[in-house]
N, C-alpha and C positions, 0 to 999 in steps of 0.2 A: 504494500500500500504506500503510495507516494505521500510526501509531506502535506501537500495541499489537500489531498483526499482525506488524510487522517484528520487534519485540522477541521475540515468541513464536517466530518462525522462526529468529532468531539463536540462541536458547537450544537449538535442536535440534542445533547443532553441538558443544555441550559434550560432551566424552568421545570425540569422533571423532579418528581418527589423522591426524596431519599428516605423519609419516614412520614407516615400519615397517622395522626391520632396516637402518637407515642405517649406512653404514660410513665411517669416517674415511679421507680421501684418502691419508694417510700414517700410518705407525706413530708413536708418540711418539718423538721423536728429539732428539739433542743440538744440532744446528744451530738448530732452531726455538727451543729453550729458551734458547740463547745469544743469539739475536737479540732475544727477548722481554726477557731480563734487561738487555741493553744499552739497549734502548729505554726501559725503565722505570727504569734506574739501580739495579737490584736486585743487590747484591753478596753476597747470602746464600750462604755456602759449600755449603749443602745442594743447590744447583742446579748444581754443577760437580763434576768428578772422576768416578772410576769408579763410585761409589755414588750418583750424582746422581738426584734426583727432579725432576719438573716442578713449577713453581710452581702451587699449587692454582688461582689465578685464571686460568690458561690453559685451564681446563676447556672452555670453548666453542670455543677455537681449534682443538682437535682434531676438532671435529664440523663445521667449516665446509667447504662444498663448492666454494667458489670460483665463478667465472662459469658453469661447466658444471653446477652443482647436484649433487644426489644421486639415484641410481637408486631409492632407497627412498621418495622423496617421494610422498605421495598427492595427489589433487586436492581434498580437502575444504577445506584451508586457503585455497587460491586461490579456491575457490568462495565461501567465506565473505567474503573480501575483495572479490570482484566484487559480491556482494550489497550490501555496504556502499557500494561505489562507485555502484551504481545508485540507492541511497537518498540520494545527495548527499554522502556522507562520503568525499570524494575525496582528502583530505589525510591524512598519517600522520606520527606522531612517536613515537619510542621513549621510554618514560617511565621504566622502571627494570628491573632484573633482580635475581634472588636466586639464590645458589648454595649448595648444601650439599655438603660433601666427606666421603666415606666412607673412602677410602684414597688414598695418594699414587699418582700415575702415574709410571712409570719408562720410560726409553728401551727400545724394543722392544715395548711394549704395543700390541696391535691394538685399535682403538676401534670399538665398535658403539653404536648409540643408537636409541631410539624416542621420538617426539614426539607429544604429545596436546594437543588444544585443551582446556585445563583450564577456562576460564571466559570468558564474554562478559557484560560488565556491563549494567546497566540504562542507559538513555539518560542521559548526563551533559553538563552545560554547564560549560565551562571558559573561561578567557580567550582561548584559541586558537579556540574554537568549540564546537559541540555534536556529540557523537558517542558512541562506545562503546569501552571498554577491552577488549582481547582479550589473554588470557594463555595462553601455551603452556608446557608442562612437558616438558623433555627429560631422560630417564634415560640416563646414560652408563655403558657397561660396558667392561671389559677382559676378554675371554673371556666367562664367564657371570657374573662378579662385578660388582655395582653399585659404581661408583667415585665417582659424584656425580650431582647433580640440578641442572639449570639452568632457572629460570623466567624468561621474557622477556615483557614487557608493552608493548603499543603502544596508542596512541589513534588510532582512525580517526575523522575528524571533518569536518564541514562548516565551513570557515573563517568566522569572524565578520567581519562588515563593519566596516571600520575607517574612522574619520573622518580626513580629511586634516588634519595639524596646521596650525594657523593660523600658527605660527612655525616656523622651521627647528629640527629636533630637535637637542638637545645631546648631546654624547658622554656615555656613561654615566660616573658618578662612581666612582672606586675605593672599595672597602670598606676603611676605615682602622680599625684596632683597636690595642690596646695592644702587640701583638706586632710590627706593621709600621709603627707611627707614625713611628719614626725614619727609615725609608726614605723615606716621603712628605715628611717635613720636609726631607730632603736634596734630593729632586727639586724642591721649591719653590724651593730656592736653587741649582738647576742643578748638583747634585752627585749622582752615582750611588754610593751607599754599599753596601758588601758587609759582611755580618756576619763576624766572625772569632772563633773560640773562643779564649779566653785560656788554656785548659788545654792544648789540642793544636795550636792555630794553624790548624785547618781552616777554610777559607772555606765559607760556605753561602749559597745563594740558591734560593728565596725566603727571607725572614726567618722564623726559627723561635724558639720560646722556649728551646730547648736544642740542644746539639750532637748531630747524628745519627750521629756517629762515636764520641765518647767519653762522651756524655751530660752533659757539663759544662754548668751553667746560666749561666756568666759569659761575657761577650763584649764585644768592642769593634768598631770598624769600620775598614775601609780604603776609600779612594776609588778607584773604577775609573778606569783610564787612558782609557777610552772606545774602545779598539781592540778589534775582534772580527771574527768570521767567521760566515757563515750556516751553522749546523750542520744544519738541516733547515727545511722550510717546507711550508705547504699554501696552496692558492689557494681562497678562499671565493667561491662563485658564488651559493649559495642557502642559506637564505632571505634576502631583503633585510631590512635592519634599519635603523631610523631613525638618521640621522647617519653611515651608512656607504654607500658606493657600490660594490657588487660589479661585477666581480670585483676582489679585492685579495688581496695576499699577507700571510700571518701567519707570521712566522719565529721559529725557535728560534735565538737568537744565543749563540754561545760566546765569552765575553769572554776577553781576553788573560790574565786572572787564573785562568781555568780553570772558572769557574761558568757556567751557562747561564740565559738569561731569554727570555721570550716578548715580542716587540715587533713594531712595524711597520717595514718597510723603505720609506723614502720617497725621492722623487727619481728613481725608476726604474720603468718599466712592470712590472706584476705578472708578465708572462711573460718578463721578463729576469732575475728573481731566480734565483740558482743556489746550490746547495750549495757551500760553500767561498769564496763571494764575500766579499772583505774589506770591512768596513763600519766606520763611525766614529759614535760617539754624538753626538747633538745633542738639545736640549730644545725641544719644539714647544708653543707656547702656543695652546690651542684657544678659550679664552674667559677672562674675568676671574678665573675660579676654578680652571681646569684647565690644568696643565702636565704633559706626559708625556714620558718618555725614548723616543726613536725612533732609528733607525739609517739612515744614508745611505751609499751606496756610496762608497768612497774615489775620489778624483778620477780615478785611473788606471783605475778599473773602471766609471765612470759611463757610461751609455748615452744 
């Protein structure tokens, strides 16, 4: 199939339904709201108590069908993706989403939704490869009332051929700016510095230009003791990335001071990392320019 013929055929899917009268697996409920807020660190009082509303950014969460999917799903979206697979666009990456909020959702709301294939782009060439952007639009309702719209865009593409690097790839460099320069200066001298608001003494990490509790602009620093625990973690399997060798664990470390930071857990196999594992800070030198804070299991926890 030629490129023009494929493009014309893909365009015929615009406007077709991907889901009709889909139904949320659960009503809007306070446990899911609580879990979301805890994961995001969102303490907005509007999301708790007898008059609680759901965070607007949870809009998509109420429409997700889990592993079993939704009964209202049509075959058109799968058919479109199969057509792209057959054209060599076998890889996929989510690129962005847009949400519009009409009214807040509240515990007890029963969710229904319809999804339409809104657009299929012309053939595009990106750094990842050549393919097509596919956008779906989901209208979310509580009863008959529209409560929000969720647009989700993916790129289905044929991966570009990549040359093997002649030299071993270097670890990515951190982005240093005026707000976090003090942190990286501390790391260079093997010190893990945490910002502290001089108005309310709240510690914060990552570094920010102002206090997210009282709004005060002035701050000083305290040096972390280096003790912490694994608060959460994920294991990265794919995609492979230069200078990294999957699978490896990426952990959210809760420092003894109470703040959390993302880092590597070294000195232990990825499948031995556990939530609650005690760890200790060390500084790892990767090359003549790069030093990073990492965490190693305490001796009594080492495997």
